[in-house]
N, C-alpha and C positions, 0 to 999 in steps of 0.2 A: 421552483417558486412560481405561483400564480400571481399575475399582476392585474390591475384594473384594465390595462390594454388587452390582456387575454380575454377578460370577460366581455369587453366591447366587441370582440370578434366572434362571439358565440352566434350560432345560427338561429337561436331562439328569438333574436331581435329582428323585427322588420326594419326598425330604425331606432337609433339611440344617439343623443346629442347632448353636449354640455349646456346646462341651463344658464351658466355664467362662466366667464373665463376663470381658469384655475391652472396655474403653472405646474407642469410635470405630473399631471393627474394620472396619465397612463402608466407611470412607473411605480405607483403605490402597490405594496404587497397586499394580497388578499389571503386571509387565513381562515375565513369562515363566511357563512351566509346567514342573514336574518330577515325577518319581515316585521313591518310596523303596521299595526292595525288598531291601535288604541290611543286615546288622548294622552298628551304629555303630563297632565296633572295626576295620573294614576301612580306615579313613582316607579313604574315597571321599567323605565328607561335605563335604570342601573344595570339591567341584564345585558345590555349591549356592550360589547367590548371593542377595543382597538383592533383594527384590521378586518372587521366584518364588512361585507358588501350587503347593504340593507335595501330591500325592495319594499315599496309601499304604493298604495293608491291614494293615501291620505283621505280615505272616504269619510272619516269622522269630521273632516273640516268642511264638508259640503255646506253646512249651515253656518259655520263659524270659521271663516278664512284665517283669523288670527291664530287659531290652533295649529294650522299648518306651519306658520312661521316659527312658533315656539317649538314644535316637534322637531323641525329640521335643525334649529339652533342647538337643541339638546343633543342630537345625534352628532353634529359636528364637534361639539364640546367633548364628546367621548372618543374622538379621533377614529371614527370608523373609516374603513378604506374608501368607501364612496356610498352615495345614496342614489338610487334610481327610482324616479317617480313616474308612475303611469298617469298621464294628464287627464284625470277624471274630475277630481275636485279642484285641482290647481293647474292653471294653464301657464302661468308665468311665475318666476321666482321673485319673492319679495326682495326689495333692495337691500334690506338689512341682512338677509340670508346670503345674498350674493357677495356682499362685502366681507362677511365673516368667512365664507367659503374660500374666497381668494386669500384672505389673511392667514387662515389656518392650513391651507393647501388640501382641504377635503372637498373633492368635487361632488357636485350634484348634477344628475342627468335627468332628462326626460326620455322616455322610451315608448315605442309602440311595438306590438308583437303578440306572441301567444299569451295564454293565460299565465298569470304570475306564478302559479304553482309549477308549470312546465319550465319556466325560466329558472326558477330556483332549483328544480331537480337537475337541470342541465349543469348548473354551476356546481352543485354538490358532486355530481359525477366527475367534473373537471378537477375539483379539489381532491376527491378520492384517488383519481388517476395520478395526480401530482404526488400525493403522499406515498402511493405504491411505488412510483418511480424513484422518489427519494430513498425509500428503503432498499430498492434494488441497487441504486447507485452506491449506497453505503456498504452493502454487502460486496459489491464489485471492488470498491476501494479496499475492503478488508482482504479480498483475495489478492489484489495486486500489491498491497503493502502489508505483508505478513508481520512486519515489526515496525512499530512507531517509536521513534527515537526518544520522545519524552516518556513514553510508557516504559521503555527499557531502562532509562535513567531512574525512574520511580521504582521499578522493580529491584534494581540493584541497591537502591537506598533501603528498601524494605528488608532485603535479604541480609545486607552487610553494613548498612549505614554509610555507604560509599557516596561521596559527593565530588570527587575529583574531576579533572579534565579528561583523563584517559584511563584505560584499564588494560591489564594483561591477565590472561587466564592460564591455568595449568590443570591438566587432567592427569591424575596419578593413580596407578594401580600398585597394590602391594604384591610382592613376589609370592607370599603365602596368602591364599584366598580364604580368610576367615575373618569374622567380625572383630575379634580381639586384636588381630594383627593390624587391621585397618584403623581401629581406634588408636592403637599405640603409634602407628605411623602418622596419624593426624596430629597428635601432640608434638611429635618430632618436627613435622613440616611447619606447624604453627611457630615453633621456636626458631626454625631456620628463617622463615619469612620475617619474623620480628627482627632478627639480626640484620637481614637484608635491608629492611626499612630504616634501621638506625644508620646504615652506611650511606644511604642516598637521601639527600635533603628533599628531593622532589617527591618522595613517597608520601602519599596522604594517609593510606590505610592498607593493611593486609588482612586477609580473611581466608579461612579454610573450612569447608563443610563436606560431609559425606553425601554422595550422589550415586545411586544405582550401583553399589558395589565398588565404587572408586572414590577418590577425593577430587574435589574441585578447589583449587586455590586461586585467589585473586590478589592482585596488587594494583591499587589505584594511585595515579600520579596527579600532582597539583597542576602541572602544565604539560602541553604536548611535547614530544621529543623534537630535537632540532634536526634530526636526520631521519631517513627512511627506516633505518634500524637503530633503535635507541642504544646509546653507549652501555647502558645497564643490562642489555639483553643477554649477552654472553655471561655476565656476572651472575645473573639470575639462574642460569643453567648450572653454573659451578656451585652455587649455594644449594640448589635442590639436590645435587649429587652427594652432598655431605649428609643427607638425611638417611642414608643407608640403602640397602637393596630395594629398588623400585623401578617402575617403568613410567616414563613421563613424557607428555606432549606439552609444549609451551607455545602460546599464541603470540602473535604480533601485538604491539601496544597500539590500541585503537581508541577513538573517541568513546567516552562513556556511553553515549547514545547508541553505539554500535557494539555494546558489550555482548549481545547475542552472537555476533560474528566471532568475537574472541573465544567464546565457548566452543563454537563449531570448529574453529581452527585448532584449538587445543585438543579436542576429541580426534580430529583427523590426524594430527601429529602423533597422538598416542597410538592410533591404529598403525601408522607407519612404523613407529618404534617397535611395536609388537610383531609386525610382519617381518621386519628386518633384523630382529633380535638385538636391538640397540636399547641402551638404558634411557637416554634422553634425546628427543628430537625437537628442534625448534622449527616452527612454521616458516620463519624467515630464511631457513636453509633448504626448504623442500624443492624449490624450483619446479621441475616438471610435475612432481607429485602434487604440488599446490594447485596447479591448473587442472590436473586430472580430478582432484577432489572437488574443486569448485564446479567443474563441468558436470560431474556425476550428481552434484547436489542441485543443479539448476534444471528444472523440468523443461523449460523452453529450449535450452541447449540440448538436453537429452533427446527431446522430441525431434529437433532439427537433425541431429546426428543419426537418429533412428530412421528418419526418412531417407537419407542418403544410403544407409546400409540396406534398407528394405528394397530400394530400387535395384540394387545390384543382386540381392538374393532372389528377388522375383525373376529377374532375367535369367539367373543361373538355374532356377527351378524350371523355367519354360524351355531353356535351350541346353540343359545339361552342361552348363558352363562353370568356369572357375573365376569369374570376375571378382567376387567378394574376397576370396583368398588372395588374389593378386593385388587388389587394392590395399588390403591390410599390410601385405608384405612390402609393397611400394612405399606406404606411409612409414613403416618401421625402418626402411632403408633410406629414409630422408630423400627420396626421389632419385636414387641411383639405380639405373636399370640393371647393371651388372650384379650388384648386391642382391637385388630382387630375384634375378634369375638363379643365382646360387642358392638362395633360401628356398626357392620353389623347385629346384632341380630341373629347370627349363632352359631352353635356348633364349638368349636375349631377344632375338627376333620374335619369338612367341610372346614374350612379355610386352614388347612394343605393340604387337597386334592387339593384345588384350587391353593395353592402355588406351588405344584408339577406341575400342568398343566401350570402355568405361566412360570416356569423355562423351560418347554419343548417348549412352544410357543416362548419364547425369546432366545432359543437355548443356554441356560446355565444350562443344566440338572444337572451338578455336583456342582453347586454353593451351598454354605451353606445358611441358612435363613438369616444370618447376611450379607453375600455378596449380596444376592438378595435385602435385604432392602436398602443397600447402592445404588445399581443400580436404584431402584425405587424412592428413594429420589431425585436422580439426575433427573430422568425422570419427576417427578411431581414438581420439584423445582419452576418452573416459573408459 
């Protein structure tokens, strides 16, 4: 945002000063720039809008000073950001203008400096830079906040008419991969979730839709759960199991504005179910896999872990070493040297020597083996 204070600091002015006292003048927002070079009775003052910083010499008032007073009063009435007068035709502010300026909070300045056109050009560049910065900031905000909770709530309402306090998602695959089987399974799951909703008073709505060769099911609740894992969580898994042969991942119950997280959790739980050959997996039971999934999905975490691994692999490449393999084995052994040595078919003293080198390479030479194990477990988590 550009303010009157920002304009006052422009280099284009040799000197600029308030023509009459006006409280909080410097904080007024400037959204545009304009020039005044015609008499007030032309009717063209309607073109000036609130927030403009208006420059003028009031040259038309050289022979008729009363026109200067009328022109300034009309600009103040339109709530411009400020008026800057080059003291050519007007050397002092008329008392009536000073009174209205103070009352309306619209400052009037006198200034000395470069040609008015140069001053205006500098201000226009300032406004353009501010607009470009706002756009950049907006784009950065979008990068840093990939999901807006209000937008998520609105999207779920559009998709399923959901308005509850929380939501739980299910990602479901049919055992037989064809469209007819998926549609048939959808009807069965819809019936199962309807029955689930009838048993639990807190259920606001249930909904099932097809999505990329699978089903996504949703249950919205009227109020948040009283515990970390809702009492209804296990019952939902039992209900889904009655739908017949399927593979399903069930999310945690989360606030509706975080419904996108529920979908991600359900998809991750489904992948675990498929990998482990299980029918139904609940996100709330994943434990280590939940953190591995979250770590793999977070780019900042992934980049941090990649840095640690790369430091070790670069050292190994330069010294024909085995620090990377040792670090991974040490992490998997939860910091036990003997188990690490067995996994690598190495003597424990060899492992201890490598651990010392690992600490040096990772710039944590004073870390204990337990602290190093914690760091490496984070590094190799995903």
